[in-house]
C-alpha angles and dihedrals in degrees: 000000000000098000117095113242102206113197097158092106143332087247091079096075121123124220113264122235090258092050091049090050090053090049095049093049097046118124109234143188139165106302094193085065089045089245104120105108094196094051089048090050092050092049093049093044095050093045091051091049090059099036092248127138101234146358140211123209114221135175096248147009090245089060094047091049094047093047090051093049092050092047092051099041143046134199112295092030129107141225121215114214142141115278090242094051118135091229088061104032105035111025099083097253088300096154091063095037099046104027106023086224131141127235128226106205119212122199099221131167115275090339095311124116128199132230088249092054091049091051092048092054097052110113122231108253094216095059112088092195091075134062116247114260107237111154142030118202126197128188122218114217104014111232098198089037090065097253096311113160143202116243120222089253091056091046091051092054093051091045090056091056090049093050092048091054096037094245127149118239121214129187122211093205095186090148099009094141090056087056093047094048092047096045100035088226122153116257092206091062090062090073091066093055107035128063090201137009130195111209116195118210099179102068122058093352091064103228114147096233144353151065132212123224114211132197144109119324091253091049092050091047089056091044091053090061091049091048089054092052091049091053094250098129109117128190120211090011093148090097087065095038090055089062089053092052091049090049093051092049099043114018108051105081092041088067084088087073091056090050091051092051090050090052090051089053090049091054092050093047093049087060095046119109092215095058122089098185144345126212109238108269114232104155133357102315122092118189119179140170122231124220121224095287089087138016113225090251093050091047093051089048092050090052092047089057086061092048092257119130121204137162129248104227099189136310107342090348126123131186127204121186120192121210145161095283092061103097125203088252091054091047092052091049091050093050091049091051093049091052093046090054088069087076099028121119112277115256109180101159136051 
């Protein structure tokens, strides 16, 4: 097969012809002046979906997360999050750099933390040796947790702890629609539990760029000032926002297809003689551990020789991420290659 099957991430998708048409025909204005009608429509649409008052369109999920953290915290305060969280692992030390805040790391299960763990990490206010706990951040779905997700019931229980201790609750919704499609939970209900939500449009939904930060009107007004200071003010950004609107209207329910493909990969890998274990697949992320037949580097190289791209995710660990650009033909080719590797020549070093 000559086509490249790219499973490195769901960020690698290209805009479809219909999405490009929506982008090219979008009415635009200067968003720094608040005059881009398509940006305004995207912000209002996303906020309404989640039952929030307002939204702010930004270039990336890292920016929406970092803006939210800075808006919720201050120097000498602390953020509670799982040790595998994107905000801690993959945002360049942004919490320290942007917010001068500390981080209380929780060792959850597959990226998910419990209400009890949150409560146990809250600092006593009367002890000057500790930073003041100010914010709890959850990630849905969990990247390093293999696409595991919080249900609305689990979110509600953590929210109750936060409210009792006067803490803000933020959601890094990098793949929040994957979580909603898999769980059947109501997006509008999120607004009653979270003080802020970052909604990524450029992963499974297939937009080329962008995330929307959601919250109260006052929170978004404060966040707008922070976005300006971070260099996130864009001008005729409606061309990009139009892709986000198209994605929200056309690419949410089809995430079920990505989940089905991920389950098919899980089944094939569980039968493979070169796989030691596979994290349970819940959405579109498949993380598995190789035995000593292959190193992770040798395995990635063997796949690349078959025009399949994958990510090494640590020693002997591999990650696949399914997405809308993985066709049925690509999926079939991938499954055939994975089965053939049961009898392939052993390549343990690279």
